[in-house]
C-alpha positions in Angstrom: 0.1 0.0 -0.1 3.0 2.4 0.9 4.7 1.5 -2.5 1.4 2.3 -4.4 0.9 5.5 -2.6 4.5 6.6 -3.7 3.9 5.4 -7.0 0.8 7.7 -7.4 2.7 10.5 -5.7 5.3 10.3 -8.4 2.6 9.8 -11.2 1.0 13.0 -9.9 4.3 15.2 -9.6 5.0 14.1 -13.2 1.6 15.2 -14.6 2.3 18.6 -12.6 5.5 18.9 -14.1 4.1 18.2 -17.7 1.2 20.8 -17.0 4.1 23.4 -15.8 6.0 22.6 -19.1 2.9 22.9 -21.5 1.9 26.2 -19.9 5.4 27.6 -19.8 5.5 26.7 -23.5 2.0 28.5 -24.2 3.5 31.9 -22.3 6.6 32.0 -24.4 4.6 31.4 -27.7 2.0 34.4 -26.5 5.3 36.3 -25.4 6.8 35.9 -29.1 3.6 36.5 -30.7 3.3 39.6 -28.9 6.8 40.7 -30.0 6.0 39.8 -33.7 2.7 42.0 -33.4 4.8 44.9 -32.2 7.2 44.5 -34.7 5.0 44.5 -37.6 2.7 47.4 -35.5 6.3 49.6 -35.6 7.2 48.5 -39.1 3.9 49.5 -40.6 3.9 52.6 -38.4 7.1 53.7 -40.2 6.2 52.8 -43.4 2.9 54.8 -43.3 4.7 57.8 -42.4 7.3 57.1 -45.0 6.4 59.5 -48.5 4.8 58.5 -51.5 4.8 59.5 -55.2 3.5 62.9 -55.7 1.0 62.4 -58.7 0.4 66.1 -59.4 4.0 66.5 -60.3 3.7 63.7 -62.9 0.3 65.1 -64.3 1.3 68.6 -63.8 0.9 71.1 -66.6 3.0 73.8 -68.1 1.5 76.5 -65.5 1.5 74.2 -62.8 5.4 73.7 -63.3 6.0 77.5 -64.0 4.3 78.5 -60.7 6.5 76.0 -58.9 9.9 77.4 -60.6 8.5 81.0 -59.9 8.5 79.9 -56.2 11.9 78.4 -56.3 13.3 81.3 -58.0 11.6 83.5 -55.3 13.4 81.6 -52.6 16.9 83.2 -53.8 18.6 79.9 -52.3 22.0 79.0 -53.6 21.9 75.5 -52.4 22.5 72.8 -54.6 19.2 71.1 -53.9 17.4 74.4 -54.9 19.6 74.7 -58.1 19.0 71.0 -59.1 15.4 71.4 -58.4 14.9 74.4 -60.7 16.9 72.6 -63.3 14.5 69.8 -63.2 11.3 71.8 -63.2 12.5 73.7 -66.3 13.1 70.1 -68.3 9.6 69.2 -66.9 8.1 72.1 -68.7 10.1 71.5 -71.8 9.2 68.1 -71.8 5.4 68.9 -71.4 5.8 71.6 -74.2 7.4 69.0 -76.4 5.3 67.8 -79.5 4.1 64.4 -78.4 3.0 63.9 -81.9 5.4 61.4 -83.5 3.4 60.3 -86.6 5.1 59.3 -89.4 3.3 59.5 -92.9 4.3 57.1 -95.5 3.3 57.3 -99.2 4.6 55.4 -101.9 7.8 57.2 -103.2 7.4 58.2 -107.1 11.1 58.3 -107.5 14.0 55.9 -107.1 15.9 58.5 -105.0 12.7 58.8 -102.8 12.4 54.9 -102.8 16.1 54.8 -101.6 15.3 57.5 -98.9 12.3 55.5 -97.7 14.3 52.5 -97.2 17.2 54.3 -95.4 14.7 55.8 -93.2 13.6 52.1 -92.3 17.0 51.5 -91.5 17.2 54.7 -89.0 14.1 53.6 -87.1 15.0 49.9 -86.8 18.1 51.1 -85.0 16.4 54.1 -83.4 13.8 51.4 -82.0 16.5 49.3 -80.9 18.1 52.1 -78.6 14.7 53.2 -77.6 14.1 49.7 -76.1 17.3 49.8 -74.1 16.2 53.4 -72.9 13.1 52.1 -71.8 14.4 49.4 -69.7 17.1 51.5 -68.3 14.3 54.3 -67.5 12.0 51.7 -65.6 14.9 50.6 -63.6 15.6 54.3 -62.4 11.9 54.6 -61.6 12.1 51.6 -59.2 15.3 52.9 -57.6 13.8 56.3 -57.0 10.3 54.9 -55.7 12.2 52.9 -53.1 14.2 56.1 -52.1 11.2 58.2 -51.7 9.4 55.8 -49.7 12.4 55.5 -47.3 12.2 59.4 -46.6 9.8 61.2 -44.4 7.3 63.6 -45.6 9.0 66.8 -44.3 12.7 65.7 -45.4 14.3 68.7 -47.7 15.6 66.5 -50.5 12.2 64.9 -50.9 11.2 67.5 -53.5 14.2 66.8 -55.8 13.6 63.0 -55.7 9.9 63.7 -56.4 10.9 66.1 -59.3 13.5 63.7 -60.6 10.8 60.7 -60.5 8.3 62.7 -62.7 10.8 63.7 -65.2 11.9 60.1 -65.5 8.0 59.3 -65.6 7.5 61.9 -68.4 10.5 60.8 -70.3 9.2 57.3 -70.3 5.9 58.0 -71.7 7.8 60.1 -74.6 9.9 57.1 -75.3 6.9 54.6 -75.3 4.9 56.8 -77.6 7.7 57.4 -79.9 8.2 53.4 -80.1 4.7 52.9 -80.9 5.1 55.4 -83.7 8.2 53.6 -85.1 6.8 50.4 -84.9 3.6 51.3 -86.9 6.0 52.9 -89.7 8.1 49.6 -90.0 5.2 47.4 -89.9 3.5 49.7 -92.8 6.8 50.0 -94.8 6.6 46.7 -96.6 3.2 47.5 -98.5 4.3 51.4 -99.1 7.5 50.0 -100.7 5.9 47.4 -102.9 3.2 49.9 -104.2 5.9 51.8 -105.7 7.9 49.4 -107.5 5.8 49.3 -110.8 6.7 52.8 -111.1 10.4 52.6 -110.7 13.3 51.6 -113.1 16.6 50.1 -111.5 19.9 50.1 -113.5 21.4 47.0 -112.6 24.6 47.5 -114.1 25.2 50.7 -112.0 24.3 48.9 -108.9 26.6 46.0 -109.1 29.3 48.7 -109.9 28.5 50.7 -106.8 28.4 47.4 -104.9 32.1 46.6 -106.3 33.3 50.3 -105.3 31.6 49.8 -101.7 33.3 46.2 -101.0 36.8 47.8 -102.4 36.5 50.7 -99.7 35.2 47.9 -97.0 38.5 46.1 -97.8 40.6 48.9 -97.7 39.4 50.1 -94.2 39.9 46.4 -93.1 43.4 46.4 -94.2 43.9 49.9 -92.9 42.6 48.6 -89.3 44.8 45.5 -89.4 47.9 47.5 -89.9 47.0 49.9 -87.1 46.4 46.8 -84.9 49.9 45.6 -85.8 51.3 48.9 -85.0 49.2 49.0 -81.5 51.1 45.7 -80.7 54.5 46.9 -81.2 53.4 50.1 -79.0 52.1 48.2 -76.2 55.4 46.3 -76.2 57.3 49.6 -75.8 54.5 50.9 -73.4 54.0 54.4 -75.1 50.6 55.0 -74.2 50.3 58.5 -75.5 50.9 56.9 -78.9 48.2 54.0 -78.2 45.6 56.3 -77.4 46.0 57.9 -80.7 45.7 54.6 -82.6 42.9 53.6 -80.7 41.0 56.7 -81.8 42.0 56.2 -85.4 40.7 52.7 -85.2 37.6 53.8 -83.9 37.2 56.2 -86.6 37.8 53.7 -89.1 35.2 51.5 -87.6 32.7 54.3 -87.6 33.5 55.1 -91.3 33.4 51.1 -92.2 29.9 50.8 -90.7 28.6 53.9 -92.8 29.9 52.1 -96.0 28.0 49.0 -94.3 24.8 50.9 -94.2 25.3 52.1 -97.9 26.2 48.6 -99.0 22.7 47.6 -97.3 20.7 50.4 -99.4 22.4 49.7 -102.8 21.8 45.7 -102.1 18.1 46.4 -101.3 18.1 48.2 -104.4 19.4 45.0 -106.3 16.5 42.7 -104.2 13.9 45.4 -105.2 14.9 45.1 -109.0 14.9 40.9 -108.7 11.7 41.0 -106.8 10.1 43.3 -109.3 10.9 41.1 -112.3 10.1 37.8 -110.2 13.9 36.6 -110.5 14.2 33.6 -107.9 17.9 35.2 -107.3 15.8 37.5 -104.9 15.8 34.9 -102.0 19.6 34.6 -102.2 20.1 38.6 -102.2 17.9 38.8 -99.3 19.8 36.4 -97.5 22.6 38.3 -98.0 21.1 41.6 -96.8 19.9 39.9 -93.6 23.6 38.7 -93.1 25.1 42.0 -94.0 22.8 43.7 -91.3 24.4 41.5 -88.6 27.7 43.3 -89.1 26.3 46.7 -88.0 25.8 47.9 -84.4 22.6 46.8 -83.2 22.9 44.5 -86.3 20.7 41.9 -84.3 17.8 44.2 -84.1 18.0 45.5 -87.7 18.7 41.9 -89.2 15.5 40.8 -87.8 13.2 43.8 -89.2 14.9 43.8 -92.3 14.2 40.1 -92.6 10.6 40.7 -91.8 10.4 43.8 -94.2 11.8 41.2 -97.4 9.6 38.3 -96.3 6.4 40.5 -96.2 7.7 42.3 -99.7 8.1 38.7 -101.0 4.7 37.5 -100.3 3.0 40.6 -101.5 4.6 40.1 -104.9 5.4 36.5 -105.4 2.6 34.8 -103.0 2.9 32.8 -99.5 3.6 29.6 -101.8 6.2 30.8 -104.0 7.8 32.7 -101.1 7.9 29.9 -98.6 9.2 27.5 -101.5 12.3 29.8 -102.5 13.0 31.1 -98.9 13.1 27.2 -97.9 15.0 26.2 -101.2 17.5 28.8 -100.5 17.9 28.0 -96.7 18.5 24.5 -97.9 21.2 25.6 -100.0 22.8 27.8 -97.4 22.4 24.8 -95.1 23.9 22.5 -97.3 27.0 24.7 -98.3 27.5 25.2 -94.5 27.2 21.7 -93.6 29.7 20.9 -96.5 32.1 23.4 -95.5 31.9 22.2 -91.8 32.5 18.4 -92.5 35.4 19.4 -94.6 37.2 21.5 -91.9 40.1 20.0 -90.3 39.2 18.3 -86.9 42.7 16.3 -86.4 46.2 16.6 -88.2 48.3 13.2 -88.5 52.0 13.7 -89.9 50.9 17.2 -91.2 48.0 15.7 -93.1 44.5 17.1 -91.9 41.7 14.9 -91.4 38.2 16.0 -91.9 35.0 14.5 -91.0 34.1 13.9 -94.5 37.4 12.1 -95.1 36.5 10.1 -92.3 33.1 9.3 -93.7 34.3 8.3 -97.0 37.2 6.2 -95.5 34.8 4.3 -93.3 32.4 3.6 -96.1 35.6 2.2 -98.5 36.2 0.0 -95.3 32.8 -1.4 -94.6 32.3 -1.8 -98.4 35.6 -3.7 -98.5 34.5 -5.7 -95.3 31.0 -6.5 -97.1 32.6 -7.7 -100.1 35.0 -9.9 -98.6 31.7 -11.8 -96.6 30.2 -12.1 -99.8 33.3 -13.4 -101.4 33.7 -16.0 -98.5 30.1 -17.1 -98.8 30.2 -17.6 -102.6 33.2 -19.6 -102.2 31.8 -22.0 -99.5 28.8 -22.1 -101.9 30.4 -22.8 -105.4 32.9 -25.4 -103.1 30.2 -27.6 -101.8 28.8 -28.3 -105.4 32.3 -29.0 -106.8 34.0 -32.2 -106.5 37.4 -31.1 -107.2 37.8 -28.7 -104.3 38.4 -30.4 -100.9 37.3 -28.9 -97.5 40.9 -27.6 -96.5 41.2 -26.1 -100.1 37.8 -24.3 -99.7 38.7 -22.9 -96.3 41.9 -21.7 -97.3 40.5 -19.8 -100.6 37.9 -18.5 -98.4 40.0 -17.0 -95.5 42.7 -16.1 -97.9 40.4 -14.2 -99.9 38.6 -12.7 -97.3 41.7 -11.1 -95.6 42.9 -9.9 -98.6 40.0 -7.8 -99.6 39.5 -6.4 -96.1 43.2 -5.6 -95.9 43.0 -4.0 -99.3 39.9 -2.0 -98.3 41.6 -0.9 -95.1 44.8 0.2 -97.1 42.4 2.3 -99.6 40.8 3.9 -96.6 44.2 5.2 -95.3 45.2 6.5 -98.9 41.7 8.2 -98.7 42.4 9.9 -95.6 46.2 11.3 -96.9 48.0 9.2 -94.7 51.5 8.2 -96.2 51.7 4.5 -95.8 55.5 4.8 -95.6 54.8 6.3 -92.0 53.9 2.9 -90.6 57.5 1.8 -90.7 58.0 4.5 -87.8 55.0 3.1 -86.1 55.8 -0.3 -86.2 59.5 0.6 -84.7 57.9 2.5 -81.9 55.5 -0.6 -81.4 58.5 -2.8 -81.3 60.2 -0.7 -78.7 57.1 -0.6 -76.5 56.6 -4.1 -77.0 60.2 -4.9 -75.6 59.5 -2.8 -72.4 56.8 -4.9 -71.2 53.6 -4.7 -73.6 54.1 -8.2 -74.6 50.8 -9.4 -73.1 48.8 -6.3 -73.8 49.7 -7.0 -77.6 49.4 -10.5 -77.3 45.7 -10.1 -76.1 44.8 -7.6 -78.7 46.1 -9.5 -81.6 44.5 -12.7 -80.4 41.1 -10.8 -79.9 41.6 -9.4 -83.7 42.3 -13.1 -84.6 38.8 -14.6 -82.6 37.0 -11.9 -83.9 37.7 -12.7 -87.9 38.3 -16.2 -87.2 35.0 -17.1 -85.3 36.1 -20.1 -84.1 34.6 -19.0 -80.7 31.9 -16.2 -80.7 29.5 -14.5 -78.2 26.5 -17.3 -77.7 28.9 -20.3 -77.8 28.9 -22.6 -74.8 32.6 -23.5 -74.7 34.6 -25.8 -72.2 37.9 -24.2 -71.4 39.0 -26.7 -68.7 37.9 -29.2 -66.4 36.8 -26.5 -63.7 35.3 -23.9 -66.3 32.5 -24.3 -68.6 29.9 -21.7 -69.7 28.6 -19.4 -72.2 30.5 -16.5 -74.0 28.8 -13.2 -73.1 31.1 -10.8 -74.3 34.1 -10.4 -76.5 36.5 -7.4 -76.4 39.8 -6.7 -77.6 41.7 -8.0 -74.4 39.9 -10.3 -72.7 36.8 -12.7 -73.2 33.8 -13.1 -70.6 32.3 -16.5 -70.0 29.3 -16.7 -67.8 28.9 -20.1 -66.1 25.8 -22.0 -65.3 26.0 -20.7 -61.8 25.8 -17.0 -63.3 29.5 -16.4 -62.3 31.1 -14.4 -65.0 34.8 -15.4 -65.6 37.2 -13.0 -67.4 39.8 -14.9 -69.5 42.9 -13.4 -71.8 42.3 -13.8 -75.5 45.7 -15.3 -75.8 44.5 -18.3 -73.6 42.1 -19.1 -76.2 44.9 -19.3 -78.9 47.2 -20.9 -76.9 45.2 -23.7 -75.3 42.7 -26.3 -76.0 39.1 -24.9 -76.3 36.1 -27.3 -76.7 33.2 -25.4 -78.3 29.9 -27.4 -77.6 27.8 -25.1 -80.2 30.5 -24.0 -82.8 28.4 -25.2 -85.7 25.2 -26.4 -84.3 23.5 -27.2 -80.9 23.5 -30.8 -81.1 25.5 -32.9 -78.9 25.7 -36.7 -78.0 25.5 -37.7 -74.4 26.7 -41.0 -73.3 24.7 -42.1 -69.9 26.0 -44.9 -68.1 24.1 -47.5 -66.0 24.6 -51.1 -64.6 22.5 -54.1 -64.3 23.2 -57.3 -62.2 24.8 -60.4 -63.5 22.2 -62.9 -64.9 20.1 -60.3 -66.7 19.5 -60.6 -70.3 21.6 -58.1 -72.1 19.3 -57.9 -75.1 16.4 -57.4 -73.1 17.8 -54.4 -71.1 18.7 -52.8 -74.5 15.1 -53.2 -75.6 13.6 -51.8 -72.6 15.6 -48.7 -72.2 15.3 -47.5 -75.9 11.7 -48.5 -75.7 11.3 -46.0 -72.7 13.3 -43.2 -74.4 11.1 -43.5 -77.6 8.1 -43.3 -75.5 9.4 -40.6 -72.9 8.1 -37.6 -75.4 11.2 -35.4 -74.5 11.3 -32.8 -77.0 14.9 -32.1 -76.6 15.8 -35.6 -78.4 17.4 -35.2 -81.8 16.7 -38.2 -84.1 18.0 -38.4 -87.6 19.2 -41.3 -90.1 22.7 -40.9 -88.7 22.0 -39.9 -85.3 19.4 -42.4 -83.3 19.5 -43.5 -79.7 21.3 -46.6 -78.9 22.3 -48.7 -75.9 25.7 -50.2 -75.8 27.2 -53.2 -73.4 30.6 -51.3 -72.6 31.9 -53.5 -69.6 31.6 -56.3 -67.6 32.4 -54.9 -64.1 33.5 -56.6 -60.8 29.8 -56.5 -59.7 27.5 -55.5 -62.6 27.3 -55.3 -66.4 27.7 -51.9 -67.7 25.8 -50.1 -70.2 25.7 -46.8 -72.1 22.6 -45.0 -73.4 23.7 -42.8 -76.0 21.4 -40.0 -77.1 21.5 -36.9 -79.2 20.2 -33.7 -77.6 19.4 -30.7 -79.7 18.7 -27.4 -78.1 19.6 -25.3 -74.9 19.5 -28.4 -72.8 22.9 -29.1 -74.3 24.2 -26.5 -72.1 22.9 -28.0 -68.9 24.6 -31.4 -69.0 24.0 -32.5 -65.5 20.4 -31.6 -65.3 20.1 -33.5 -68.9 21.8 -36.6 -67.6 20.0 -36.7 -64.5 16.3 -36.6 -66.6 17.5 -39.8 -68.4 19.0 -41.5 -65.5 15.5 -41.3 -63.6 13.8 -42.7 -67.1 16.3 -45.7 -66.9 15.9 -46.5 -63.4 12.0 -46.3 -63.6 11.9 -48.3 -66.8 14.3 -51.1 -65.2 12.5 -51.2 -61.8 9.2 -51.4 -63.8 10.4 -54.8 -65.4 12.1 -55.9 -62.1 15.7 -55.9 -63.2 17.9 -55.7 -60.5 20.5 -52.5 -60.5 23.5 -54.2 -58.5 25.4 -53.0 -55.8 29.3 -53.8 -54.8 29.4 -57.6 -53.4 32.4 -59.0 -51.8 33.4 -62.6 -50.2 34.6 -62.7 -46.7 37.2 -65.6 -46.2 38.2 -66.3 -42.5 41.3 -68.0 -41.5 41.1 -70.6 -38.9 41.0 -69.0 -35.2 41.7 -70.7 -31.8 39.5 -70.0 -29.0 36.0 -68.7 -28.9 34.7 -65.7 -31.1 32.9 -63.1 -28.8 29.5 -62.0 -30.2 27.6 -59.4 -28.7 24.0 -58.4 -30.0 23.0 -55.0 -29.3 19.2 -53.8 -28.7 17.6 -51.1 -30.4 19.0 -48.5 -27.8 22.3 -49.7 -28.6 22.8 -51.4 -25.0 23.7 -55.2 -24.2 20.9 -57.3 -24.2 21.3 -59.4 -21.2 18.4 -62.2 -22.4 20.8 -63.5 -25.2 23.2 -66.0 -24.4 26.8 -64.8 -25.3 29.3 -67.5 -26.5 
């Protein structure tokens, strides 16, 4: 009873402690919640007292900004903030008074000069639109930064007005940028139809256009040559560390690059005139010229945007004049030609060099095709030699094999040498390679080379191949599952993979159970007692085999089941059952032999034929005295009821 009370007291104390712990956890959670609530209250209170964007400054009219400017001027303060505020207000007045109409009116040009001018304007619009898109992104980022700075300032901060005015200035500037971008996009989208509408009225002097293009190419090449010469001079000055001269040369290079870009724009315009002439005549060369234009546009600054706009302009003009089907066909054909030319150039570019001879992908492919062709011709020759020799009485089996193998190796070797010649490899250089290999072999590569050559022999000879069931020695028997240059993998019936070097297959004797077919003879031994009729035993066993119904039995004119008597032993008459097995069961000899042993045992047992066991005659020489005999009971203890003699 005392122990029970003590146990109850301990339990009660444990419950009290647990309740106190839960209460303490609850108090802690409540305290943390109050702290977080107070933190958020302070945060939002501070945020609520932060400044916000002044919409009046953003939407202000010129009069509103003028009053603000008058107020700032009247303050007569020379502080930096006041001066900056005055400048910003003046810029806001300028932006507000700036004409916000950026309409671009397009009419079909009536002369070639106007047509040319319209295309030049198109190039200018495209480049300007690319610059505007960059400015819009930059201005949006500035507005985000200013908005965050304004939100962190209190309402009565003196520098707040400066940030508000700067934000309003960027916002108005952004609106003008976006409006200008919209008008430029509309003009770029309208330009194709306007240009096409003017084509019937224009006459193009293709000879003059070609001459102008040649002159422009010559001028661009001269500038490139001059830039390269200056860069060479610049490298010499860098070595001498003449900074003043280096800066002058860099300025010269920049001037030349600017001149080159102007020439490129002139070439784009002249090439567009050629494109327009071909389009008017519906010449299929228009697609090639269009591709040249797009490629040329990529060489200009902001060329990616210009090439995209120019590609869209040319495609729409092609569609308006030639129709969608012709345009698609022409573009596809031109793209395929360009792709084929690029692919041909790529596969002909050298990827490696052997003894100074460049090797390309194209040469490798041709060499590979030649080698494979030689290999296929060799196989065709070998098969036909076997087929012809089978029907011929004058060609023996050994002659047939010799002719087939020699011809096959000769054809494959010839194909290999021709492939090397196509690659451009000098065959005389193989003497050096052979010398290097002989040195390597002499320093300990004998086994590696031996296994490699053995692997090649096994692959070509095919005396053993993947899938064959072989017996390598008394302890190793299994199926070949992998044949490599150095070794071969044999998987036993116990699913154990054994790696055997290739040279062991060349040097040692190998029994291939399935080299030509999957048929094997099994000799299954069994014995009967003396006094049994041998002929009857043979008949009983053969009858049992013929009635067994085993599907793996193979029977033909030359291969039939048979029983032979092989020996008269000490205790039995010994027989062998000879049967032919076909299929996968030959690779499981123990299982197959067991199946037929059971069949033989049941057949002999059914006919009451005795299966003997060893018998021995015991001869006892004369012995004087009594022979002690003791018979044990079932519990292996002497039985006192039995008389001892």
